[in-house]
GULOPA-596606 format. One record per residue (C-alpha): residue in three letters; x, y, z. Coordinates in Angstrom, 3 decimals, padded with zeros to 6 digits, always signed. Each point is the difference from the previous one (the first is absolute). Example, Ala and Ser with C-alpha at 12.3 -4.5 7.8 and 13.67 -1.06 7.14 Angstrom:
REM GULOPA-596606
rodren,X,Y,Z
Ala,+012.300,-004.500,+007.800 .
Ser,+001.370,+003.440,-000.660 .
***
This chain:
REM GULOPA-596606
rodren,X,Y,Z
Met,-028.350,-074.577,+010.330 .
Asn,-000.279,-003.799,+000.273 .
Arg,+003.612,-000.425,-001.126 .
Ile,+001.238,+002.571,+002.492 .
Ala,-001.992,-001.593,+002.793 .
Lys,+001.385,-003.454,-000.769 .
Ile,+003.575,+001.251,+000.263 .
Phe,-000.610,+001.801,+003.266 .
Phe,-001.847,-002.857,+001.655 .
Ser,+002.652,-002.474,-001.110 .
Ile,+002.577,+002.153,+001.737 .
Ser,-002.144,+000.122,+003.128 .
Ala,-000.411,-003.746,+000.078 .
Leu,+003.753,-000.407,-000.124 .
Ile,+000.580,+002.507,+002.818 .
Leu,-002.740,-001.306,+002.246 .
Ser,+001.219,-003.553,-000.337 .
Ile,+003.177,+000.807,+001.934 .
Pro,-000.476,-001.171,+003.609 .
Val,+001.295,+002.359,+002.639 .
Trp,-000.339,-000.953,+003.646 .
Ala,+000.625,+002.182,+003.042 .
Gln,+002.255,-001.410,+002.665 .
Gln,+001.399,+000.869,+003.419 .
Arg,+003.683,+000.716,-000.672 .
Phe,+001.045,+001.564,+003.277 .
Pro,-000.312,-001.267,+003.574 .
Lys,-002.609,+001.640,+002.186 .
Pro,+001.421,+002.684,+002.299 .
Glu,+000.055,-000.570,+003.756 .
Phe,-001.337,+002.815,+002.193 .
Glu,+001.222,+000.649,+003.550 .
Thr,-003.378,+001.463,+001.005 .
Gly,-001.752,-003.355,-000.276 .
Tyr,-001.826,+000.917,-003.206 .
Val,-000.817,-003.037,-002.097 .
Gln,-000.195,+000.432,-003.718 .
Pro,-003.291,-001.417,-001.366 .
Ser,+000.215,-002.980,-002.315 .
Thr,+000.208,+000.696,-003.692 .
Thr,-003.101,-000.764,-001.999 .
Gln,-000.295,-000.352,-003.728 .
Ala,-001.778,+002.717,-001.924 .
Ala,-003.648,-000.586,-000.717 .
Pro,-000.795,-001.381,-003.484 .
Arg,-001.694,+003.264,-000.935 .
Ala,+003.335,+001.860,+000.274 .
Leu,+001.525,-002.301,-002.602 .
Phe,-003.086,+000.446,-002.150 .
Leu,+000.444,+003.743,+000.113 .
Glu,+003.606,-000.329,-001.180 .
Tyr,-001.194,-002.033,-003.009 .
Leu,-002.752,+002.577,-000.503 .
Asp,+002.586,+002.799,-000.173 .
Val,+001.889,-001.854,-002.706 .
Phe,-003.232,-000.711,-001.895 .
Val,-001.002,+003.662,+000.151 .
Leu,+003.480,+000.984,-001.226 .
Ile,-000.289,-002.323,-002.986 .
Ala,-003.567,+001.072,-000.782 .
Ala,+000.947,+003.683,+000.187 .
Leu,+002.975,-000.590,-002.287 .
Val,-002.207,-001.841,-002.486 .
Ile,-002.554,+002.812,-000.043 .
Ala,+002.626,+002.769,-000.143 .
Thr,+001.859,-001.724,-002.834 .
Trp,-003.252,-000.539,-001.903 .
Phe,-000.862,+003.704,+000.331 .
Val,+003.467,+001.060,-001.158 .
Val,+000.774,-002.507,-002.762 .
Lys,-003.416,-000.954,-001.348 .
Lys,-002.605,+002.611,+000.910 .
Arg,+002.425,+002.969,-000.005 .
Ser,-002.100,+001.614,+002.702 .
Arg,+001.478,+002.652,+002.277 .
Arg,-003.234,+000.106,+002.000 .
Gly,+000.177,-003.745,+000.636 .
Val,+003.590,+000.328,+001.176 .
Met,-000.971,+002.832,+002.368 .
Trp,-002.879,-001.898,+001.650 .
Thr,+002.137,-003.089,+000.350 .
Ser,+002.616,+002.104,+001.809 .
Val,-002.681,+001.385,+002.300 .
Phe,-000.974,-003.563,+000.949 .
Ala,+003.655,-000.966,+000.539 .
Leu,+000.482,+003.046,+002.239 .
Leu,-003.019,-000.932,+002.115 .
Tyr,+000.884,-003.704,+000.237 .
Phe,+003.807,-000.213,+000.105 .
Gly,+000.373,+003.448,+001.543 .
Phe,-002.653,+000.699,+002.607 .
Phe,-001.522,-003.456,+000.517 .
Arg,+003.247,-002.016,-000.018 .
Glu,+001.840,+003.006,+001.484 .
Gly,+002.797,-000.089,-002.581 .
Cys,+001.269,-003.448,+001.002 .
Ile,+000.943,-002.207,-001.687 .
Cys,+001.298,+002.015,-002.927 .
Ala,+002.205,-000.825,-002.952 .
Ile,+002.438,+002.794,+000.856 .
Gly,+000.678,-001.217,+003.535 .
Ala,+000.181,-003.615,-001.181 .
Ile,+003.420,+000.779,-001.468 .
Gln,+001.362,-000.172,+003.518 .
Asn,-001.747,-003.293,+000.860 .
Val,+001.384,-001.663,-003.101 .
Thr,+003.483,+001.359,+000.662 .
Leu,+000.000,-001.147,+003.612 .
Ala,-001.160,-003.458,-001.062 .
Ile,+002.954,-000.236,-002.398 .
Phe,+002.629,+001.005,+002.572 .
Asp,-001.522,-001.466,+003.161 .
Pro,-000.877,-003.701,-000.197 .
Thr,-001.883,+000.184,+003.310 .
Tyr,-002.492,+002.537,-001.327 .
Val,-003.294,-001.436,-001.247 .
Leu,-001.197,+001.928,-003.030 .
Pro,-003.806,+000.550,+000.109 .
Phe,-001.639,-001.180,-003.195 .
Thr,-001.920,+003.303,-000.247 .
Ala,+003.281,+001.935,-000.041 .
Leu,+001.356,-002.270,-002.737 .
Ala,-003.231,+000.265,-002.032 .
Phe,-000.184,+003.790,+000.270 .
Phe,+003.638,+000.234,-001.030 .
Val,-000.094,-002.383,-002.951 .
Ile,-003.408,+000.383,-001.601 .
Pro,+000.201,+003.731,-000.912 .
Leu,+003.484,-000.531,-001.448 .
Val,-001.180,-002.856,-002.220 .
Val,-003.020,+001.964,-001.146 .
Thr,+002.155,+003.029,-000.765 .
Leu,+002.340,-002.142,-002.076 .
Phe,-002.896,-000.690,-002.401 .
Tyr,-002.269,+003.009,+000.210 .
Gly,+001.964,+002.935,+001.459 .
Arg,-000.506,+001.782,+003.322 .
Thr,-003.742,-000.502,+000.388 .
Phe,+000.665,-000.717,+003.693 .
Cys,+001.184,+003.589,+000.385 .
Ala,-002.900,+001.285,-002.057 .
Ala,-002.835,-001.351,+002.141 .
Val,+000.932,-002.553,+002.650 .
Cys,+002.648,+001.553,+002.230 .
Pro,-001.695,+001.995,+002.788 .
Leu,+003.018,+002.282,+000.405 .
Gly,-000.270,+000.980,-003.635 .
Ala,-003.818,+000.316,+000.139 .
Ile,-000.024,+002.465,+002.871 .
Gln,+002.510,+002.208,-001.828 .
Asp,-001.807,-000.255,-003.315 .
Leu,-003.212,+001.302,+001.513 .
Val,+001.616,+003.253,+001.133 .
Ala,+001.827,+000.784,-003.266 .
Phe,-002.225,+002.970,-000.765 .
Arg,+002.485,+002.389,-001.661 .
Pro,+003.020,-002.046,-001.056 .
Ile,+002.905,+001.832,-001.592 .
Glu,+002.777,-001.487,-002.058 .
Ile,+003.384,-000.137,+001.691 .
Pro,+003.120,+000.719,-002.129 .
Lys,+001.508,-003.119,-001.480 .
Trp,+003.391,+000.506,+001.642 .
Leu,-001.637,+000.280,+003.430 .
Gln,-002.032,-003.128,-000.644 .
Lys,+003.208,-001.899,-000.816 .
Ile,+001.660,+001.137,+003.232 .
Leu,-002.988,-000.764,+002.227 .
Gly,-000.443,-003.264,-001.838 .
Met,+003.215,-001.237,+001.631 .
Ile,-001.575,+000.029,+003.470 .
Pro,-002.166,-003.142,-000.418 .
Tyr,+003.085,-002.038,-000.950 .
Leu,+001.818,+001.194,+003.120 .
Tyr,-003.091,-000.662,+002.119 .
Leu,-000.310,-003.529,-001.451 .
Gly,+003.667,-000.722,+000.706 .
Leu,-000.180,+001.285,+003.573 .
Ala,-003.212,-001.932,+000.705 .
Ile,+001.585,-003.234,-001.230 .
Leu,+003.215,+000.703,+001.976 .
Tyr,-001.815,+000.594,+003.300 .
Ala,-002.318,-002.970,-000.489 .
Ala,+002.881,-002.283,-000.953 .
Thr,+001.948,+000.968,+003.127 .
Arg,-003.130,-000.396,+002.169 .
Ser,+000.299,+003.615,+001.038 .
Glu,-003.202,+001.744,-001.017 .
Phe,-003.048,-000.180,-002.249 .
Leu,+000.725,+003.425,-001.403 .
Ile,-002.902,+000.188,-002.418 .
Cys,-002.635,-000.812,+002.596 .
Arg,+001.457,+002.394,+002.574 .
Tyr,-000.044,+002.948,-002.371 .
Asp,-003.152,-000.797,-001.980 .
Pro,-001.608,+003.463,-000.301 .
Phe,-003.555,-001.220,-000.426 .
Val,-000.437,-003.036,+002.281 .
Gly,-000.623,+002.308,+002.966 .
Ile,-002.781,+001.725,-001.955 .
Phe,-001.504,-003.382,-000.883 .
Arg,+000.043,-001.072,+003.669 .
Phe,-000.843,+003.375,+001.575 .
Asp,+002.675,-000.580,+002.638 .
Ala,+003.186,+001.475,-001.368 .
Glu,+002.379,+002.142,+001.975 .
Phe,-000.128,+003.695,-000.736 .
Gln,+003.212,-000.101,-002.049 .
Met,-001.313,-002.755,-002.282 .
Leu,-003.374,+001.710,-000.393 .
Leu,+001.878,+003.142,-000.932 .
Leu,+002.095,-001.929,-002.499 .
Gly,-003.044,-001.616,-001.592 .
Gly,-001.813,+003.334,-000.133 .
Leu,+003.045,+001.598,-001.600 .
Phe,+000.068,-002.664,-002.707 .
Leu,-003.708,+000.566,-000.713 .
Leu,+000.468,+003.764,-000.037 .
Val,+002.888,-000.254,-002.439 .
Gly,-002.055,-002.564,-001.941 .
Ile,-002.499,+002.671,-000.954 .
Phe,+002.604,+001.645,-002.229 .
Val,+002.575,-002.801,-000.532 .
Ala,-001.956,-003.144,-000.893 .
Arg,+000.805,-003.054,+002.123 .
Pro,+003.236,+001.230,+001.581 .
Tyr,+000.494,-003.151,+002.084 .
Cys,-000.655,-002.360,-002.909 .
Arg,+002.375,+001.809,-002.350 .
Phe,+002.819,+001.127,+002.277 .
Phe,+000.000,-002.337,+003.020 .
Cys,-001.798,-003.301,-000.524 .
Pro,+002.573,-002.865,+000.037 .
Tyr,-002.467,-002.524,-001.427 .
Gly,-000.523,+002.305,-002.956 .
Val,+003.637,-000.713,-000.985 .
Leu,-000.790,-003.722,-000.325 .
Leu,-003.253,+000.677,-001.775 .
Gly,+001.799,+002.328,-002.447 .
Trp,+002.490,-002.756,-000.842 .
Met,-002.835,-002.423,-000.701 .
Ser,-002.070,+002.517,-001.952 .
Thr,+002.928,+000.730,-002.335 .
Phe,-000.427,-003.473,-001.515 .
Ser,-003.803,-000.065,-000.024 .
Lys,-001.447,-001.086,-003.336 .
Lys,-003.572,+001.216,+000.501 .
His,+000.694,+003.299,+001.647 .
Met,-002.605,+002.760,-000.141 .
Ser,+000.035,+001.903,-003.276 .
Ile,-001.082,+003.617,-000.367 .
Thr,-002.003,-000.447,-003.178 .
Pro,-001.758,-003.099,-001.335 .
Ser,+001.123,+000.725,-003.556 .
Asn,+002.189,+002.530,-001.842 .
Cys,+001.294,+002.966,+002.008 .
Ile,-000.984,+003.378,-001.465 .
Gln,+002.589,+001.845,+002.122 .
Cys,-002.431,+002.437,+001.537 .
Lys,+002.139,+000.214,+003.196 .
Leu,-003.063,-000.274,+002.262 .
Cys,+001.350,-003.127,+001.670 .
Ala,+003.341,+001.677,+000.867 .
Asn,-001.849,+002.996,+001.413 .
Ser,-002.342,-002.159,+002.054 .
Cys,+002.675,-002.186,+001.653 .
Pro,+000.754,+001.366,+003.480 .
Tyr,+003.096,-002.199,+000.296 .
Gly,+001.825,+001.116,-003.129 .
Val,+000.513,-003.552,-001.273 .
Ile,-001.311,+000.458,-003.550 .
Glu,+002.916,-000.254,-002.404 .
Lys,-000.230,+002.315,-002.982 .
Pro,+000.876,-000.887,-003.604 .
Glu,+003.723,+000.161,-000.523 .
Glu,+002.423,-000.474,-002.814 .
Glu,+003.461,-001.460,+000.607 .
Gln,+002.476,+002.848,+000.435 .
Gly,+003.340,+000.041,-001.756 .
Asn,+001.480,-002.825,-002.026 .
Arg,-000.174,-003.581,+001.159 .
Arg,+003.743,-000.389,+000.624 .
Ser,+000.225,+003.017,+002.328 .
Asn,-003.026,-001.239,+001.959 .
Val,+001.547,-003.418,+000.454 .
Gln,+003.304,+001.530,+001.114 .
Arg,-001.808,+002.175,+002.566 .
Leu,-001.886,-003.002,+001.356 .
Met,+003.211,-002.049,+000.257 .
Thr,+001.623,+002.815,+001.920 .
Tyr,-002.789,+000.134,+002.563 .
Leu,-000.034,-003.818,+000.164 .
Phe,+003.729,-000.004,+000.664 .
Phe,-000.426,+002.284,+003.059 .
Ile,-002.668,-002.140,+001.648 .
Pro,+002.552,-002.216,+001.867 .
Leu,+001.641,+003.206,+001.259 .
Trp,-003.337,+001.236,+001.359 .
Ile,-000.524,-003.361,+001.693 .
Gly,+003.409,+000.101,+001.602 .
Ile,-000.436,+003.588,+001.247 .
Gly,-003.426,-000.801,+001.377 .
Gly,+001.194,-003.195,+001.707 .
Leu,+002.868,+001.811,+001.672 .
Ala,-002.277,+002.771,+001.186 .
Gly,-002.514,-002.513,+001.346 .
Ser,+002.654,-001.950,+001.918 .
Met,+001.250,+003.230,+001.598 .
Leu,-003.520,+000.717,+001.278 .
His,-000.461,-003.408,+001.604 .
Gly,+000.694,+001.427,+003.490 .
Pro,-002.805,+002.575,+000.083 .
Leu,-002.339,-002.415,-001.791 .
Ser,+000.616,-002.771,+002.520 .
Lys,-001.053,+002.203,+002.936 .
Phe,-003.596,-000.575,-000.946 .
Asn,+000.493,-003.574,+001.173 .
Ser,-001.030,-000.234,+003.653 .
Lys,+002.878,-002.351,+000.930 .
Val,+002.665,+002.252,-001.517 .
Tyr,-001.499,+003.102,+001.564 .
Leu,-000.273,-001.623,+003.435 .
Ala,+003.581,-001.291,-000.143 .
Glu,+001.324,+003.455,-000.871 .
Gln,-002.026,+001.622,+002.734 .
Leu,+001.153,-002.415,+002.705 .
Val,+003.647,+000.071,-001.078 .
Glu,+000.081,+003.819,+000.076 .
Asn,-002.197,+000.320,+003.089 .
Pro,+000.246,-003.129,+002.252 .
Glu,-002.096,+001.697,+002.682 .
Leu,-003.073,-000.371,-002.259 .
Lys,-000.217,-003.624,+001.086 .
Asn,-001.360,+001.227,+003.350 .
Asp,-002.365,+002.590,-001.497 .
Pro,-003.544,-001.147,+000.921 .
Asp,-001.465,+002.084,-002.829 .
Tyr,+002.129,-001.600,-002.744 .
Ile,-002.194,-002.997,-000.811 .
Asp,+002.365,-001.503,-002.589 .
Ala,+002.870,+000.005,+002.482 .
Arg,-002.158,-001.574,+002.691 .
Ala,-001.096,-002.720,-002.408 .
Phe,+003.594,-000.668,-000.964 .
Val,+001.142,-000.340,+003.640 .
Gln,-002.890,-002.325,+000.801 .
Ser,+000.782,-002.173,-003.001 .
Gly,+003.280,-001.045,+001.540 .
Glu,+001.989,+000.752,-003.118 .
Ser,+003.511,+001.349,+000.526 .
Met,+001.324,+003.219,-001.452 .
Asp,+002.571,-001.961,-002.025 .
Glu,-002.771,-001.996,-001.647 .
Leu,-001.996,+003.131,-000.715 .
Val,+002.982,+001.787,-001.532 .
Lys,+000.893,-003.059,-002.071 .
Glu,-003.545,-000.206,-001.337 .
Ala,+000.016,+003.713,-000.765 .
Arg,+003.248,-000.380,-001.962 .
Glu,-001.500,-002.812,-002.071 .
Ile,-003.010,+002.126,-000.799 .
Arg,+002.235,+002.946,-000.994 .
Ser,+001.913,-002.355,-002.252 .
Gln,-003.333,-000.883,-001.671 .
Phe,-000.656,+003.696,-000.509 .
Tyr,+003.504,+000.437,-001.460 .
Trp,-000.606,-002.498,-002.755 .
Gly,-003.613,+001.061,-000.295 .
Gly,+001.215,+003.586,-000.412 .
Trp,+002.259,-001.122,-002.849 .
Ile,-002.946,-001.665,-001.751 .
Leu,-002.372,+002.886,+000.630 .
Gly,+002.519,+002.560,-001.223 .
Gly,+000.872,-002.086,-003.021 .
Phe,-003.683,-000.346,-000.804 .
Met,-000.495,+003.742,+000.164 .
Gly,+003.075,+000.499,-002.204 .
Leu,-001.524,-002.390,-002.525 .
Val,-003.268,+001.966,+000.110 .
Val,+001.857,+003.241,-000.654 .
Gly,+001.956,-001.537,-002.854 .
Leu,-003.075,-001.496,-001.678 .
Thr,-001.923,+003.288,+000.410 .
Leu,+002.726,+001.912,-001.784 .
Leu,+000.157,-002.717,-002.663 .
Lys,-003.741,+000.295,-000.557 .
Leu,+000.202,+003.804,-000.262 .
Ala,+002.700,-000.370,-002.643 .
Ser,-001.932,-002.527,-002.074 .
His,-002.632,+000.891,-002.593 .
Arg,-002.324,-002.072,-002.092 .
Asn,-002.333,+000.866,-002.807 .
Arg,-003.533,+000.570,+001.261 .
His,-002.764,+001.064,-002.367 .
Asp,-002.950,+000.230,+002.448 .
Tyr,-000.716,+001.090,+003.521 .
Glu,+000.627,-003.025,+002.222 .
Pro,-000.044,-000.668,+003.760 .
Asp,+003.288,-000.677,+001.718 .
Lys,-000.643,-003.607,+001.036 .
Thr,+002.323,+000.187,+002.974 .
Asn,-001.516,+003.036,+001.671 .
Cys,-003.527,+000.052,-001.366 .
Leu,-002.504,-000.742,+002.768 .
Ser,-002.775,-001.050,-002.449 .
Cys,-002.445,+002.466,+001.569 .
Gly,-001.860,+000.379,-003.319 .
Arg,-000.172,+003.824,-000.074 .
Cys,+001.671,+000.137,-003.403 .
Met,-002.469,-002.506,-001.443 .
Asp,-002.898,+002.184,+001.128 .
Tyr,+001.446,+003.059,-001.737 .
Cys,+000.896,-001.819,-003.238 .
Pro,-002.549,+001.006,-002.682 .
Val,+000.626,-003.276,-001.932 .
Lys,-002.576,-002.436,+001.371 .
Asn,+000.080,-002.821,-002.606 .
***
């Protein structure tokens, strides 16, 4: 555990050494009613301390979770760590800041030089990824509150057919691409707006979001962790890192006796069975080359489809939507109930300037649509390539990319030494 702790705390020291200072970037508004905006005061030192405390708790929880998974091989330890993470990061910290939403903060900081990236957002984004690169998805196993609340309700999980898992597994890639696109164009923090559990953590969600969160938990009774497996955009990044992890969780500490108990115990269907290479080597290579040849075609088709959808996608941007509304219905400028139109008129900006800005944003969505569609085409191509490939496997092994390191299979394995 000492070696794991040293790595984690070295990462934390690097992250926390990055100075990030808040600043007033926009002029204060002037009010016709005579209201005077109070002077801005700096946050109390305790607020900054709490931010550092959140990062420290994240690192400590990751150290403990990784120790339970890699060293102690304890499912019970993983479960109690997840309960703590749910109480602290979920209900106490009210789901903010979280590693999943930090994707948008990091994206906005890359594309908007005026945005000041909070160090907590950077830390929560980077640290789990680095840990996953070495030890697998222990963050998903016991530290993420969204995963913890779903794991606690997985009472009667059933295994979904493999073909359906592959299709639903495309959704997180699309969600990730859309979240990056909307954050890069300064349109919307999509992940935060549609987080199904943050309203439950804060006890203040609108009825629709409470209904969505309740639906995920209801489905989670029978389909283990539906959000983690089929929606979470951060899970895509963690899966990429986990694929290359050298000390990933192993099912058995020694030789596998092929009792199949691990495969039967896994609610996520990510235990790969022993498999012999099918057909002769030349035919397998030719098949792989064929699928590899079609990947550029998939990218092109996806990019074209994404660019054609840039119009509907751009309407989620408030500037684009407002420009379209005012061009089609000029009388809305005088509508006292249309707050956005009133704010636009009071800003003194002309319609030509608004339309020009909307066109620039739509142009960003056009090229962003190309990239998003090409990315999805690449995902489809690589998925088909993976389905067509086979490798010799003599034991039951976890799929490093999709395994959440929950430890259930270790508990069921009869080999203890």
